[in-house]
C-alpha positions in Angstrom: 100.1 134.2 88.8 99.3 135.0 92.4 95.8 133.4 92.1 97.3 130.3 90.6 99.8 130.0 93.5 97.1 130.6 96.0 94.9 127.8 94.5 97.9 125.4 94.4 98.7 126.2 98.1 95.1 125.6 99.0 95.0 122.3 97.3 98.2 121.2 99.1 96.6 122.2 102.4 93.3 120.5 101.7 94.7 117.3 100.1 95.8 115.7 103.4 92.2 115.8 104.5 91.5 113.1 101.9 93.5 110.8 104.0 91.4 111.8 107.0 88.4 110.3 105.3 90.0 106.9 105.6 91.4 106.0 109.0 92.4 102.7 110.6 91.4 101.9 114.1 93.8 99.2 115.1 93.3 96.9 112.1 95.2 93.6 112.2 97.9 93.4 109.5 97.8 89.6 109.7 94.1 89.4 108.9 93.3 87.3 105.8 91.8 90.2 103.9 93.2 93.5 102.7 93.7 95.8 105.6 91.4 98.3 104.1 88.6 95.6 104.0 88.8 94.7 107.7 86.0 95.5 110.1 88.3 97.9 111.9 88.7 100.1 108.9 86.5 103.1 108.6 86.3 104.9 105.2 84.0 107.7 104.4 83.8 108.2 100.6 81.3 111.1 101.1 83.8 113.1 103.1 86.5 112.4 100.5 84.2 113.3 97.7 83.4 116.6 99.3 87.1 117.4 99.7 87.6 116.4 96.0 84.8 118.7 95.0 86.6 121.6 96.8 89.9 120.7 95.1 88.1 120.6 91.7 86.5 123.9 92.3 89.9 125.5 93.2 91.5 124.0 90.2 88.7 125.3 88.0 88.8 128.8 89.5 85.8 128.1 91.7 83.4 127.8 88.8 83.7 124.2 87.9 81.7 122.3 90.5 80.8 119.5 88.1 84.5 118.8 87.6 85.0 119.0 91.3 82.3 116.6 92.0 83.6 114.1 89.4 87.1 114.4 90.9 85.7 113.9 94.4 83.7 110.9 93.4 86.7 109.2 91.8 89.0 110.0 94.7 86.4 108.7 97.2 85.9 105.5 95.3 89.6 104.7 94.8 90.6 105.7 98.4 87.9 103.5 99.9 88.4 100.5 97.6 88.9 97.4 99.6 90.1 94.2 97.9 89.2 91.0 99.8 91.2 87.8 99.5 90.3 84.1 100.0 92.2 80.9 99.3 91.2 77.2 99.4 93.3 74.1 98.9 91.5 71.7 96.6 94.4 69.2 96.0 97.0 67.9 98.4 100.7 68.1 97.7 100.6 64.2 97.4 97.8 64.3 94.9 99.7 66.7 92.7 102.9 64.8 93.0 101.1 61.5 92.0 99.6 63.2 88.9 103.0 64.7 88.0 104.7 61.3 88.3 102.0 59.7 86.1 102.7 62.3 83.4 106.5 62.2 83.7 107.4 58.5 83.9 107.4 58.3 87.6 109.8 61.2 88.0 109.4 64.3 90.3 110.9 67.7 89.5 114.2 68.7 91.1 112.8 72.1 91.9 109.3 73.2 92.8 107.4 73.3 89.6 104.2 75.3 88.7 102.0 72.8 86.8 99.1 75.2 86.2 98.4 78.9 86.7 95.2 80.2 85.3 93.2 83.4 86.1 89.8 84.6 85.1 87.0 87.0 86.2 83.7 85.7 87.4 81.1 86.9 86.6 82.1 88.5 83.4 79.7 91.5 83.8 78.6 93.3 87.0 77.0 96.6 88.0 79.0 99.2 89.7 78.6 99.1 93.4 79.0 95.3 93.4 82.2 93.2 93.2 84.1 91.4 90.4 86.0 88.3 91.5 89.3 87.4 90.0 89.8 83.7 90.5 93.1 81.8 90.1 93.7 78.1 89.9 97.3 77.4 91.1 98.8 73.9 91.0 102.4 73.4 92.2 104.4 70.2 92.5 107.0 69.7 95.2 110.6 69.6 94.1 113.1 67.1 95.5 115.5 69.9 96.5 112.9 72.3 98.0 109.8 70.7 99.4 107.1 72.7 101.1 107.4 75.9 99.0 106.0 79.2 100.2 103.4 80.3 97.6 102.0 83.9 97.2 99.9 85.6 94.6 99.9 89.3 93.9 97.2 91.3 92.1 97.7 94.9 90.8 94.9 97.1 89.6 95.7 100.1 87.3 93.8 103.1 86.1 93.1 103.6 82.4 96.1 106.0 82.2 98.4 103.2 83.5 98.9 104.6 87.0 98.6 102.1 89.9 95.5 102.0 92.1 96.3 99.2 94.4 98.5 96.1 94.8 97.7 93.3 97.1 100.0 90.3 97.7 98.7 87.4 99.8 99.9 83.8 100.8 98.2 81.2 98.7 98.2 78.9 101.8 98.6 79.5 105.5 101.2 76.7 105.5 104.2 76.3 103.2 103.1 73.5 100.9 102.6 72.4 97.3 99.2 71.3 96.0 96.2 72.7 94.1 94.6 76.0 95.2 91.6 78.2 94.3 92.7 81.7 95.0 90.3 84.6 94.8 90.5 88.4 94.9 87.2 90.3 95.2 87.4 93.7 93.4 84.8 96.3 94.2 84.3 99.0 91.6 82.1 101.6 93.4 79.8 104.1 91.7 81.9 107.2 90.9 84.8 105.3 89.4 85.6 106.9 85.9 84.7 104.8 82.9 87.5 103.3 80.9 89.7 100.1 80.6 91.4 99.1 83.8 94.4 96.8 83.4 94.9 94.1 86.0 98.0 92.1 86.5 98.7 89.0 88.7 101.9 87.3 89.6 102.7 84.0 91.3 105.6 83.9 93.7 107.4 80.7 94.9 109.7 81.2 97.8 109.8 84.9 97.2 110.6 84.7 93.5 108.2 85.7 90.8 107.7 82.7 88.5 104.5 83.3 86.5 102.3 86.3 85.5 98.9 86.8 84.0 96.9 89.8 82.9 93.4 90.9 82.2 91.4 94.1 81.6 88.3 95.6 83.4 86.2 98.0 81.4 83.9 100.4 83.3 81.0 101.7 81.2 78.9 104.5 82.6 75.4 105.1 81.1 74.6 108.7 80.4 72.4 110.3 83.1 72.5 107.4 85.4 74.7 106.9 88.5 75.5 103.3 87.7 77.9 101.4 85.5 78.8 98.1 84.2 82.1 96.3 84.8 83.0 93.9 81.9 85.9 91.5 82.3 87.9 91.3 79.1 90.4 88.4 78.8 
């Protein structure tokens, strides 16, 4: 009982060091990318992995270094994961409005209307240590009663057990406007991430309200004896 309490206390004391492996140095919260992906962000997965190995050893009574290393690798990979974002307008609000009118007898919607919202991963298969890209095509028509809508997209990545890894919500356009947009989230899955199926959910917001959702799954497959993996996007 005392040994268990001692190990638990040690873990609680060491765990904050994990956060020390990732430290911001004045990153700009208004930068176009995830704050953890900015050039001012320093993340040391090796330090975090070492702390995780110690934690794993304590949890295993000091005799389970393999388990500790696995825990450390996973903690380091997740803590240092940086999701980048990029958006490009490919249709003007006027182009979308003209197409909407052509399909609706010259009428425009009263409220801002989502014409299309599609998401997919490209490429479908990558090696661990590289990046998967979730691309969205978003097409929104202006409404008579609320022109120039504020558009945002949110992407959430989950572990195989359903617990949240990271959520990133970004403006689709720097200016409030309708139109057609290619929106992209680059998702790195570093070596050390456990194998399994990782659910991914996206949501489109118009003027702060969630109006559409999509989902996909990422499957990490590790080859026995090799420190590499394959990321397969399952629609």
